[in-house]
N, C-alpha and C positions, 0 to 999 in steps of 0.2 A: 429250798434249793440253795446250796452254797453259792456265795458270790466270788468273782475272781477279779483282781485288779488288773488294770490295763497293761501292767508290766509283766503278768503271768502269761506264758504261751498257752495256746489251746491244747487240750489234753487228747482230743480225738480227730481223726482225719476229716470227718464230716464237718466238725467245728472249723477246722483249718480252711476247708473249702468255702464255707459260708463267709468267714472273715475276709477271704481273698475277694469274694464277689462284692461284698460291701465296700471294700477299699476301692475296687475298679469303678463301681457305681458312683462312689463319692468323688473320685478323681474327675470322671467324666462330667459329673455335675458341675464341679468347680471350674473345669476347663471350659464348659459351656457358657458359665456365667462370665468368665474373664476374657474369652476370646473376642476380638473385635467384630467377628462376622465378616461377610464379604465387603471389601472396599467399594465405595460407590463407583460405579462404572466399571467394575472389575470383571463383570460377567457372572458372578455368583448369584444365587437365588436370594432376593432380599427377603427380609423377614416378613415384610408387609407387601402383598401384591401391588404391582404398579397400577396407578390410577390413570385415567384418560387425561391427556395433556390439555384438552379442550382447544387445541390449535390445529388447524389444517395445515399440514407441512408439504410444500411443494419444491420440487427442484427441477433441474433440466439436464440434458445430456451434455455435459462439458467435462470430459475427462482431463486430467486425472482427479478432479475435484468432486465431481458427482456424475454418475453414469449408471446404466442398468447392468448388473452382473449377470452371470450365466443363468441364475434362477429367476431373472426378471426384476429382482429387488434392487433398490438404490444402493450403491456402494460408492467408494472413493474417499479421498482425503477428507473433504469437507463433510461428507455424510458420516464418517466415523467420528468426526467431532460433534455433530448434531445428535448422533446416537449416544455419545458419551455424556452429552449434557442431559439428555432424557434420562439416562440410568442414574446419574448423580441426583437428579430431582425425584427419581422413583415414578417417573411418568412414561406413558406409552402413547404413541401415535403412528399411523401408517404415513409412509412417504410417497407421494405421488410424483411421478415423472412425466412432465407435460412439455410441450413446446414452449420456449421462452416467452413469447408474447402472450400466450394464454396464461401462464403462471404469473407473469408480471401484472396483468389486467386483474386477476383474481386477487393478488395481494393489494393493489390499489383500491379495489372495491370492498374487500373484507367480507364478512366480519371474521377476525380471529385467524388471520392467514400469516404463515411464515414462508419466506421465499429465500432459498440460497442457491448458489453463492452469488450475491448481488453486489455489483460495484457500487461503492458509496461515492457519489459525485456531488457537486455543488448543486446540480440541477434536480437531484432526487433528495437532498437533505431533508426537506420538510414534507416529503411525501410519505415517509416511513418512520418507524422507530427502529432502532439499530442495536444488534448485539454483534460483538466482534472485536477486531477482524478475525476472520477464520482462515484467510489466505490473501494472496495478491496476484494480479496478472498485469501484463503490459498490452498495449495496443500496438500491433505491428502489421504493416502491409506485406503481403507476399505476392509473388508472381510465379507463373509456370517456368520451369527451367528452360532456358533457350529464348525466353521473351527479352526483348531489347529495353524494356521499360526500366528507367532509372528515376528515383524520386528523391527530392531533398526537401520536401515540404508537403503539408496537407493540401495547400492550394494547388500545387502541381498534380496531386492525386485527383482532385477535383476536375482536372482537365485531361485525364488520362483515361480513355475508355470507360469501362464499367467496373464498379467495386461491389463485391459480395460481402454482406454482413448479416448477422443474426438479428432478426426483426425485433426492435425495441430493446435491444441489448445496450449497454452503457456505450459501446463503440458505435452503434447506430445512432443513438442520441448525440454523440460527440460530432459525428459527421454532419448531422443535420444543424447542430449549433454553429458549425463552421462553414454553413452555406454550401455544402458538398451535396449535389442533387444526382449525380450519375450512379445511382445506387440500385443494386438488385438485392432484395432481402430473402433470407432463407430461414427455416425453421431451427436449423443447427449448423454448427461449424463444419461438421462432416458434409452437409449438403453443400455448403459454400465451397468446400475444397473440391468436391466432385465437379461442381460447375466451372471452377478454375481449370481442372485438368481436362475437362471436355470442351475447353476453349469457349465456353458460353459467358464468361466474364473475364476481365483482364487482370483484376486484383482481388485478393481476399484479405479483409480487414480481420485478422486473427490475433493470435497471441503466441509469443514464443515459448510460454510456460506450458500450453496445452497442445500445441501444433504437433509434436511428436506423438503424443497419445492419441489424438484424433486420427492421424495417419495410420498408427499401429492397429487401432481398433477397426478401422475401415479397410485394412489390407492394402494401404497405399504405400508406395516406395517413398520414404522421407526425402529422397534425393530428387524427386520429381518436381519439387517446388522449392523456392528459395526466399529468404528474407530480403526485403528492399528498404524498408524504412520503419524505424521504431519511434513512436510518439511520446508515450508516457506510461507510467505505471500507476495502477489504481488499487486501493485496498478493497477486499471483498468481505461482506458481512452477511448476517442473516437479517433480512429486511422484514419487519412485521407491519401489518396493516395498522393504521393509525389509532384504530379503536381498541388495540390490545392494551390492557391495564399496565400501567408503569410497574406494578409489583411483579408482573410476569417478566417483563424486560430485566428487571433488577435481578430476579432469580436466575434467569438464563445467563446473564453476563457474570453473575457471581459463580455459577457452575464452570463457565468457560475460564474464568480467571483461576479457578482451583485447578483445572487441567493444565494450564500453563504453569501454575506454581509447582505442581508435583512431578512435572516432566511428562505426563500423558500426552499433551499436545505435541511436544517435540518428538515424542516417539512415533506418533502417527505420521508427521510430516517426514520423518526420515524413512519410514516404511515405504512412502510413495516417492522417494528420492528427491524430496524438496528440503531446501535449506531450512534449518531451525535456529533461531536465536539462542545464543548460550544463555543460560539462567543460573550458571555457577557463580555463588557469591565471591566477591573479591575481599581479601583480607584487608582490614582496616590500614595496615602498614603500607598497602600498595596505593593507598589514596593519593600519594605523591605522583603516581603515574598519571593521574587524572590531569594534573596541572600541565605535564608534558603533552598529554592528548589534546587539551584544550588549546594550548599554545599552537599545536599543529593544525587544528582545525581552523582557527582564526587566521593563522599565517598563510595556509594553503589557499584559503578564500581570498583574503585581502590582496595577497601578492598576484594572484591570477586576475583579479579585477583591475589592480593597479597597472599590471603590465599592458592590459588592453587599453586602459586610459592613456598611458604614455604613448603608445602607438598612435592613437587617435590624434593626440596632441601634435604629433609630427605630420600625420597626414593632412590635417586641416590647413597646414601651412603651404601645401603643394599647389602649384597652379591647376592641376587637374581637378582637385576638389573645389578650389575657389572658382573654377569655371562655371559651376552649376550645370555642366553638361554631363548627363548620366554616361554617355558613351566614352567620355574621357575618364570619368571617375571609376567606371566598372573594372578596368584591368587592375587598378590599385587594390580594390577590395577583393577581387578574385585571387590575387597573389597573397593577400594577408589570410583569406580562408583556406588556401591550400596548405598552410602551415598551422592553421588553427581550426580543425574540422568541427570543434565543439562550440564554435562561435558563429552565429548568423549575423553578418555585418549589413548595414543598410545605410542609405542615404535618403534624407526626407527633405521635401520642400516646406516652406513655412505654412502652407495650407494643410499640412499633414499627410499629403500623398507621398509614398515612398517607393523606393527601389530596392530590390535584392539581387544578388549575383544569380541565383537560380530561377527567380521568377520575373525578372524585370520590374516593370511598373505593376504593383499589386492591386488587388481590388479592395484592400482595406485602407484605413486612415488612421493616423496616430493622434489626431486632435483630442480623443477621449482618454489618452493615457495620462496618468497623474504627472509624470516627469515632463511631458511635452512643453507645457507653458513655462516651466521653470527654465528649461534650455533656451526657449524663444526668448526669454528675458536676459540671456547672455550668461547663464550659469551652467557649470557642469552638473551631471547627475549620475551617481554611482550606487548601484544595488537596489533599484526599483524593481520589485518582483512582479513578473507578468507570466501569462501563458500566451505564447506567441500566436498572432493572428494567422500567419501562413504555415508555421511549423507545428502549431499545437503542443509545443514543448514548454515545460516549466523553465523559466529563464530569469536571469539577473541582468538588467540593462546597464550598460555604460553609454552615455550619450554626451556629446560636447557641441557647442555651438560653432558654426562656420560663420565668420564675420568679415565684412568688408566695410571699411570706413566707419567703424563702430556700430554698424547695423548687421543683424543676424540674417544671413541669406539662406541659411540651410542648417540641417543637423546631421552629424555623422554619429552613428550609433552602432551598438552591437548587443546581441542577446547571448549570454552565456548559458549553455545548457546545464542546469544545476543538477539534474539527475546523473549526468556524466561525471560532474564535479564530485557528487556524493560517492560514486562508485570508486573514484580515484582515491578519496580520503579514506574511504572504508578499508581499503587495502593496507593502510598504514596504522590503523587504530586496532589494538589487539582486543580480542574477545576477553571479557564480556562487556566491555565499554560500548555505550551507545552514544551518539551525538545528535544534536539538532541545533537549528537556528530559528529564530522568530524575528520578523520584521515589525516595524512601527505599527503596521496595520493589523497585527495579531494573526499572522499566517506562518506556517512552517515553511521556510525558504530552503532549508537543507534538513535532511534526516537520514540516519543510517538505515531506516526502513523506507525505502523509496516511495512506497505507496502513500506515506503520509505527507510528502511534499505537496504544498499548496493547500493542505487542509486549514480551514479557518478554526482558530481556537474557540469560537462561539459554539462550534459543534460538540465541545467537550463540557460536560456538566460543570458549571462554575462552583457548585457546592461539593464536588468529588475531591478527594485528596490531591489528584493530579491537576485538576482545575484550580484549586487553591494555590498549588505551587506555582503553576504557570503564571497566575495573576501576580504573585509575589516576584517571580523573575522578571516580569515585565515592568514592574514598579521600581526596581533597583538597577543600578549600573553594574554590579558585581556581587558575589556572595556565594554561599553554600546553602543547600536545603535538603531535607530528606522528604520523600513522599512515596505513596503507594500508587502502582498502575498495574493493572492487569493481574492483581493478586500478588505482585512482586514488590518488595520494598528496594527503593533506590536511594543512593546518596548522589548528590549532583553539585557540580561546581559551574558557575556561569560568569561571563564577562561580556561587556558591550564593545563592538568594534567602533572606533571612532570614524572609520571610513564609511561604513554603510549604516551604522545605527542598529545592526542586528544583535540581538542577544544570543550568544553562542553558549550551548550547554553540552557538558559531558557528564553522563551518568553511569553508574554501575551497580549491580544488585548487591545488597548486604544482608545479612542474617539479622534477625530481631525485628521488633516492631518499631514504628515511627514515633 
């Protein structure tokens, strides 16, 4: 049989047809070898069937984060994140929807249970292992429209009728921690809302993030109830029972970080109408903008605290404050608060008992606050971070001694709500810059992600890139550093405030590896 070179065309139609088939087959084979296959979490069929995750996954009815869809299966923003993690790990597991207290107790008991969306609070920190954050929500009191109730503190809420809250939810635990006992527990927020509208409770301790969704899902007119008082914002995580292997936690966190890095997480949040942090890298030439941003964050904070300090220095010279008579002092503080709604001003006796404009003599005592002995010794204190006894809010304290003939007869102080301050600063800091501040005790006192405020740095793995960077920041007065957090590379500049001793940081996403 004669041979033909590759450059010679086929002489018969059937040969041409066979050659075309061979070319198509070869092309398909090559394409199959070179194509990347379905992206993790993209919904395509994986080459290898998904294996059992070995984790019992539980959630609750908390729209828009997690709730039962029309088919009865779990859906929602956080659920899509959890399913995305499973897909990237090529794992599968059914998701159970249970009343919160049942799911919470199951996660506490184990074995191998994951519960979402779980508020990560100081009280729960060592009860679980954590992956996240997957979202955040605030603690907010609601009343029925037409109710005359007005609130300015958690302490006042504890004296106002009855409060409905989801059993063993972070909000329930918060109320108990603050000695609030006038509580009615519910299985879901929807159940609490129904009790409120049926006049069976006076307040619902809910969240502004999900209140509209709860109302819509239950067919409730959102104008039938109204916000009274917002306390704080808490980050929400996937909480794993403590027996879960660290390798599983690392896998899940890595998959979540990858979702944040490639934009999947942001797309899910946008789908549910939730804000998503920008992850667009900033060009290195714009790093100079970080200096301006850092200056703005420090100046905004320090000038706010200094303004309060100067006002208190004037007030302590008045006869009213020197009188030690609360009924003479109160009008001055009420006038100040009317112009400074984000500051809770108080007057304390040397024994630690204290008064506020809204509550009068409170049931709490300031003796245990770190700044109080300092002020009793005749020194001013600026920037001590606390969570208010009566307000429940994250606050920075300004306190000055009231003196008579060289002796301290009282303390005039105020608590600046740092969540509100962070909101104000964030409006002036362009995306994608993030900012935060760390106090001498190793806590976030400011953060562009409000749910991180009050977080103890000890809860961040010390050997992680982020943990190492934070340690270096705390060890130096100022500088610049690069680190990875949540799968994203950041460049950061930091500087210490001489007023508060806080380390202020401004960071921005960058391309490339650290």
